C-alpha positions in Angstrom: 0.0 0.0 0.0 1.4 3.4 -1.0 1.2 6.4 1.3 -0.1 9.0 -1.3 -3.2 7.0 -2.3 -6.9 6.9 -1.5 -6.5 3.3 -0.3 -4.0 4.5 2.4 -6.2 7.5 3.3 -9.1 5.2 4.0 -6.9 2.6 5.8 -5.3 5.2 8.0 -8.6 6.9 8.9 -9.9 3.5 10.2 -6.6 2.7 12.0 -6.3 6.2 13.5 -9.8 5.9 15.1 -9.4 2.3 16.4 -5.8 3.0 17.5 -7.0 5.6 20.0 -10.2 3.8 20.9 -8.2 0.6 21.8 -5.3 2.5 23.4 -6.3 1.8 27.0 -6.4 -1.9 26.4 -2.9 -3.3 26.0 -3.4 -6.7 24.4 -6.3 -5.8 22.1 -4.4 -2.7 20.9 -1.3 -4.8 20.1 -3.3 -7.4 18.3 -5.2 -4.8 16.3 -2.0 -2.9 15.3 -0.3 -6.2 14.2 -3.3 -7.2 12.1 -3.5 -3.6 10.6 0.2 -3.7 9.8 -0.1 -7.1 8.2 -2.9 -5.8 6.0 -0.8 -2.8 5.0 2.2 -5.0 4.2 0.2 -7.7 2.5 -1.6 -5.2 0.2 1.1 -5.8 -2.4 1.2 -9.6 -2.0 -0.2 -11.5 1.0 2.6 -14.0 0.7 5.1 -11.3 1.8 3.5 -11.5 5.2 4.7 -15.0 5.6 8.3 -13.8 5.1 7.8 -11.1 7.7 6.4 -13.7 10.1 9.4 -16.0 9.5 11.8 -13.1 10.1 10.0 -12.1 13.3 10.0 -15.7 14.6 13.8 -15.9 14.2 14.1 -12.6 16.0 12.0 -13.6 18.9 13.6 -17.1 19.3 17.1 -15.8 19.0 16.5 -13.0 21.5 15.0 -15.4 24.1 17.7 -18.0 23.7 20.4 -15.5 24.0 18.9 -14.1 27.2 18.5 -17.5 28.8 21.9 -18.8 27.9 25.0 -18.1 30.0 27.5 -20.2 28.2 29.6 -17.9 25.9 30.0 -20.7 23.4 26.3 -21.4 23.2 25.5 -17.7 23.1 27.9 -17.2 20.1 26.3 -20.2 18.4 22.8 -18.8 18.9 23.8 -15.4 17.7 25.5 -16.9 14.6 22.4 -19.0 13.9 20.0 -16.0 14.3 22.1 -13.8 12.0 22.4 -16.6 9.5 18.7 -17.2 9.5 17.8 -13.6 9.0 20.5 -12.9 6.4 19.6 -16.2 4.8 16.1 -15.0 4.1 17.3 -11.7 2.9 20.0 -13.3 0.7 17.6 -15.7 -0.9 15.1 -13.0 -1.9 17.5 -10.2 -2.7 20.8 -11.7 -3.8 20.2 -15.2 -5.1 19.7 -14.0 -8.7 22.8 -11.8 -8.5 24.9 -14.6 -7.0 23.6 -17.2 -9.5 24.4 -15.1 -12.5 27.9 -14.2 -11.4 28.8 -17.7 -10.2 27.5 -19.3 -13.4 29.4 -16.7 -15.5 32.6 -17.5 -13.6 32.1 -21.3 -14.0 31.3 -20.8 -17.7 34.6 -18.9 -18.2 36.4 -21.8 -16.6 34.7 -24.3 -18.9 32.7 -25.9 -16.1 29.3 -25.1 -17.5 26.3 -23.4 -15.8 25.4 -25.2 -12.5 23.1 -22.9 -10.6 19.4 -22.6 -11.8 18.5 -19.0 -12.7 15.3 -18.4 -10.8 13.2 -15.2 -10.9 12.8 -14.4 -7.2 10.4 -11.6 -6.4 11.9 -9.0 -4.0 9.5 -8.3 -1.1 9.0 -4.7 -0.2 11.1 -3.4 2.7 12.8 -6.8 3.4 16.1 -5.0 4.0 14.6 -2.7 6.6 12.8 -5.1 8.8 15.8 -7.6 8.6 18.1 -4.9 9.9 15.6 -4.1 12.7 15.5 -7.8 13.7 19.3 -8.1 13.6 19.7 -5.0 15.8 17.3 -6.5 18.4 19.1 -9.8 18.6 22.6 -8.3 18.7 21.6 -5.8 21.4 20.3 -8.6 23.5 23.6 -10.5 22.9 25.5 -7.4 24.0 23.2 -7.2 27.1 22.1 -3.7 26.1 18.5 -4.8 25.7 16.1 -7.1 27.6 13.8 -9.4 25.6 10.3 -8.0 25.2 7.1 -10.0 25.2 6.6 -11.8 21.9 3.5 -9.7 21.0 5.6 -6.5 21.5 8.3 -7.8 19.2 5.7 -8.8 16.5 4.3 -5.3 16.7 7.8 -3.7 16.6 8.8 -5.6 13.5 5.5 -5.1 11.6 4.5 -1.5 12.6 3.3 -0.2 9.3 4.6 3.4 9.3 8.2 2.0 8.9 7.8 -1.4 7.4 8.1 -0.5 3.7 11.1 1.8 3.6 12.2 2.7 7.1 13.5 4.6 9.0 15.3 1.7 10.7 14.0 2.0 14.2 15.8 -0.1 16.8 14.2 -2.1 19.6 15.6 0.3 22.2 13.7 3.2 20.5 10.4 1.6 19.6 9.8 -1.3 22.0 9.5 0.9 25.2 6.9 3.0 23.3 4.9 -0.2 22.4 5.1 -1.5 26.0 3.7 1.9 27.2 1.2 2.4 24.4 -1.6 2.4 26.9 -0.1 5.5 28.5 -0.3 7.6 25.3 -2.3 10.9 25.6 -4.0 11.9 22.3 -4.0 15.5 23.6 -0.2 15.6 23.6 0.1 15.0 19.9 1.7 17.8 18.0 -0.9 17.8 15.2 0.5 20.9 13.4 4.0 19.3 13.3 2.6 16.0 12.1 0.5 17.7 9.4 3.5 19.7 8.3 5.7 16.6 8.0 3.0 14.6 6.1 2.2 17.4 3.6 5.8 18.5 3.1 6.6 14.8 2.4 3.8 14.5 0.0 4.9 17.7 -1.9 8.5 16.5 -2.1 7.5 13.1 -3.4 4.4 13.7 -5.5 5.4 17.1 -7.0 9.1 17.6 -7.0 10.4 14.0 -7.2 7.8 12.8 -9.7 8.2 15.8 -12.0 12.0 15.7 -12.1 11.9 12.0 -12.7 9.6 12.1 -15.7 10.9 15.4 -17.1 14.7 14.6 -17.2 16.0 11.7 -15.1 14.2 8.7 -16.5 14.6 9.7 -20.2 18.3 10.4 -19.9 19.3 7.5 -17.8 17.2 5.1 -20.0 19.2 6.1 -23.1 22.2 8.3 -22.2 23.8 7.8 -25.6 21.2 10.0 -27.2 21.5 13.0 -24.9 23.9 16.0 -24.8 26.2 16.9 -21.9 23.9 19.7 -20.5 21.0 17.2 -20.5 23.1 14.5 -18.8 24.4 17.0 -16.2 20.9 18.2 -15.5 19.7 14.5 -15.2 22.5 13.7 -12.7 21.6 16.7 -10.5 18.0 15.9 -11.1 18.5 12.4 -9.7 20.1 13.9 -6.7 17.0 15.9 -6.1 14.7 13.0 -7.0 16.1 10.5 -4.6 16.4 13.0 -1.8 12.8 14.3 -2.2 11.5 10.7 -2.7 13.2 9.2 0.3 13.1 12.1 2.7 9.5 12.7 1.6 8.6 9.1 2.5 10.4 9.5 5.9 8.6 12.7 6.6 5.3 11.0 6.0 6.2 8.0 8.1 7.3 10.1 11.0 4.2 12.2 10.7 1.9 9.2 10.5 3.6 7.6 13.5 3.3 10.9 15.4 -0.5 10.9 14.9 -0.6 7.4 16.4 1.4 8.6 19.4 4.8 7.3 18.5 8.2 8.9 17.9 10.6 7.9 15.2 14.2 9.0 14.9 15.2 11.7 12.4 16.5 10.2 9.1 17.7 13.3 7.1 19.5 16.5 8.1 20.1 18.6 5.0 22.5 16.1 3.5 23.5 18.3 0.4 24.9 20.9 2.8 27.5 18.4 3.9 31.2 19.5 3.9 32.7 16.0 3.4 31.5 12.5 2.6 31.8 11.6 6.2 29.5 14.6 7.0 27.2 13.5 4.3 26.7 10.1 5.9 25.9 11.8 9.2 23.0 13.5 7.4 21.8 11.0 4.8 19.7 8.0 5.8 20.9 8.5 9.3 19.3 5.4 10.8 21.1 3.2 8.2 24.4 5.1 8.7 24.3 4.7 12.5 23.3 1.0 12.1 26.3 0.3 9.8 28.5 2.2 12.3 27.3 0.3 15.4 26.8 -3.2 13.9 29.5 -3.4 11.2 32.1 -0.7 11.4 32.8 -0.8 15.1 32.8 -4.7 15.3 35.3 -4.6 12.4 37.6 -2.6 14.6 36.4 1.0 13.9 39.1 3.5 14.4 41.1 1.3 16.7 44.3 -0.1 15.3 46.5 1.3 12.5 45.5 3.9 10.0 45.5 1.2 7.3 43.1 -0.9 9.3 40.9 2.2 9.8 40.8 2.8 6.0 40.0 -0.9 5.5 37.1 -0.8 8.0 35.6 2.3 6.3 35.8 0.8 2.8 34.4 -2.6 3.8 31.5 -0.9 5.7 30.6 1.3 2.7 31.0 -1.5 0.1 28.6 -3.7 2.1 26.4 -0.7 2.6 26.3 -0.3 -1.2 25.5 -4.0 -1.6 22.7 -3.6 0.9 21.1 -1.1 -1.5 20.9 -3.5 -4.4 22.2 -6.7 -5.9 24.3 -5.2 -8.6 28.0 -4.3 -9.1 27.0 -0.7 -9.7 25.8 -0.5 -6.1 29.1 -2.0 -5.0 31.0 0.6 -7.0 28.8 3.3 -5.4 29.6 2.1 -1.9 33.3 1.7 -2.8 33.4 5.3 -4.1 32.0 6.6 -0.8 34.3 4.3 1.2 37.5 5.4 -0.6 36.3 9.0 -0.5 35.8 8.8 3.3 39.2 7.1 3.7 40.8 9.9 1.7 39.1 12.4 3.9 40.4 10.8 7.0 43.9 10.7 5.5 43.7 14.4 4.6 42.5 15.4 8.1 45.2 13.3 9.7 47.8 15.1 7.6 46.5 18.5 8.6 46.4 17.5 12.3 50.0 16.2 12.1 51.0 19.6 10.7 49.3 21.4 13.6 46.6 23.1 11.5 42.8 22.8 11.9 41.5 19.6 10.4 39.1 21.6 8.2 39.3 25.1 6.8 36.7 27.5 8.0 35.4 30.7 6.6 32.5 31.4 4.2 34.5 30.7 1.0 36.1 27.5 2.4 32.8 26.2 3.6 31.1 26.9 0.3 33.9 25.2 -1.6 33.7 22.1 0.7 29.9 21.9 0.2 30.2 22.3 -3.5 33.0 19.7 -3.9 31.2 17.2 -1.6 28.0 17.6 -3.6 29.9 16.9 -6.9 31.3 13.7 -5.4 27.9 12.6 -4.1 26.4 13.2 -7.6 29.2 11.2 -9.2 28.2 8.4 -6.9 24.5 8.8 -7.9 25.5 8.1 -11.5 26.5 4.5 -10.6 23.6 4.2 -8.2 21.0 5.0 -10.8 22.6 3.6 -14.0 21.5 0.2 -15.1 25.1 -1.0 -15.9 28.7 0.1 -15.8 28.5 0.7 -19.6 25.6 3.0 -19.1 27.4 4.9 -16.4 30.5 5.1 -18.6 28.4 6.4 -21.5 27.0 9.2 -19.3 30.3 10.3 -17.9 31.9 10.1 -21.3 29.2 12.2 -23.0 29.3 14.6 -20.1 32.8 15.5 -21.2 32.3 15.4 -25.0 28.7 15.7 -26.1 28.2 19.4 -26.2 25.4 20.3 -28.6 21.7 21.0 -28.9 19.8 20.2 -25.6 16.0 20.3 -26.1 15.3 18.8 -22.7 17.3 21.5 -20.9 14.3 23.6 -20.2 13.7 26.4 -17.7 11.0 24.6 -15.6 13.2 21.5 -15.2 16.2 23.6 -14.2 14.1 25.6 -11.8 12.8 22.4 -10.2 16.3 21.0 -9.8 17.7 24.2 -8.3 14.7 24.5 -5.9 15.2 20.9 -4.8 18.8 21.7 -3.8 18.1 25.2 -2.5 15.5 24.1 0.0 18.2 22.5 2.0 19.8 25.8 2.6 16.7 27.5 4.0 17.5 28.4 7.7 15.7 26.0 10.0 13.9 28.8 11.8 11.7 29.5 8.7 10.0 26.1 8.6 9.6 26.3 12.3 7.9 29.7 12.1 5.6 28.3 9.4 4.6 25.4 11.7 4.0 27.8 14.6 1.9 30.1 12.5 -0.2 27.1 11.4 -0.6 25.9 15.0 -2.0 29.3 16.0 -4.8 29.0 13.4 -8.2 27.8 14.4 -9.4 24.3 13.4 -11.4 25.6 10.4 -8.5 27.7 9.2 -6.1 24.7 9.6 -8.5 22.5 7.6 -8.7 25.1 4.9 -4.9 25.4 4.7 -4.5 21.6 4.5 -7.2 21.4 1.8 -5.5 24.0 -0.2 -2.2 22.2 0.2 -3.7 19.0 -1.0 -5.3 20.7 -4.0 -1.9 22.1 -5.0 -0.2 18.7 -4.6 -2.9 16.9 -6.6 -2.9 19.6 -9.3 0.8 19.8 -9.7 1.4 16.0 -9.2 1.3 13.4 -12.0 -1.6 11.1 -12.7 -1.0 8.2 -10.4 1.9 7.9 -8.0 5.1 5.9 -8.7 6.4 3.7 -5.9 9.0 5.1 -3.6 12.5 4.5 -4.8 13.6 2.8 -1.5 10.7 0.3 -1.6 13.0 -1.9 -3.8 15.8 -1.9 -1.3 
């Protein structure tokens, strides 16, 4: 089920009313929310619910066994089995086809024939997100940072529909206490103006900006880069940067706003990422829940910044390469992750050199900051070429024509350019202005607020396309 649809509006209206009606009753509320979340998730294909149930069963069983066991050897075995079970499900649905093709190609080159069957495995929506949530729950119990929750709470945690399809990745320590105290929620404490602002801002970013930029320049150019000029390719690359930001952050805004209306708090997932001054800074601002997950459950266990400088660089690159592979089963995603890994390692090396010379690790001043932001954005956009391209050859064609194919550019139109510039510029609006807008909306009466929201919805539906494309991160 997609957020910007009539289906979801009807679904959420029912869920909103019953959520608060059942709030004082612990078990009935949990059962209802689980069933509602399964309906939401099964709207695409009811069989996906079976996968979610299997993942949740592994999560619950692994957490309970880890908590009951004192033997270090047994605990390690249980943890390994739990991780293998959850990653095994993820690997089958997300990576089997990729692995089979590459293994068979390698065997064919060696003259051994093709041994693995090439199966078309449907990728379930959001499988990467709820897998990472389950893994964090099990690992946190293993580390004794989290106590096991009642099984009904864990099921609700895994299935909670605002985050199930595309995040944010909410950890057990963040959401499970809220679920256990769901009966204590006060509907009068909901910040309705903030929730409405998040939902409608998210809808505008997704339905209007992202959809328009996608259809006007990104999709046509990336589909056939050899037939487009350098200005069109450059605009498409910047356009994709705007599209994926507005698409993903728009989804996150809606998810956070919807959860807020139900009385729950989700962690922030974006913090003006295109204002970053380095690739390391970018990952502190982009898909923050994933960045922090990779840091806590992969980078630090690998050794983090302990050990030699070479080991530090190795850990960064491995983390980012695996993070790239998490996004998709293709070598282009691996290249994207490697670019960010090598770029961050180079940034660490540069800062270490400056520190050794006794100078500030990063230049300050308006011009220096502007240059750092500009250079970082160009590196991020270079990475987006590989992230979006269907193959290395397509990415190479785009980069090659970007340097050589200067000529007529019929798709380089003022409305598209304006949309791309606006999509980047909104991140440089001082934070106090959106807050002032929210405060002004909150001071309005109910009738006036309804009129403003109706006007906003009219604008979104008028400027948006016919129908709504799925969110980009649904396929990750």
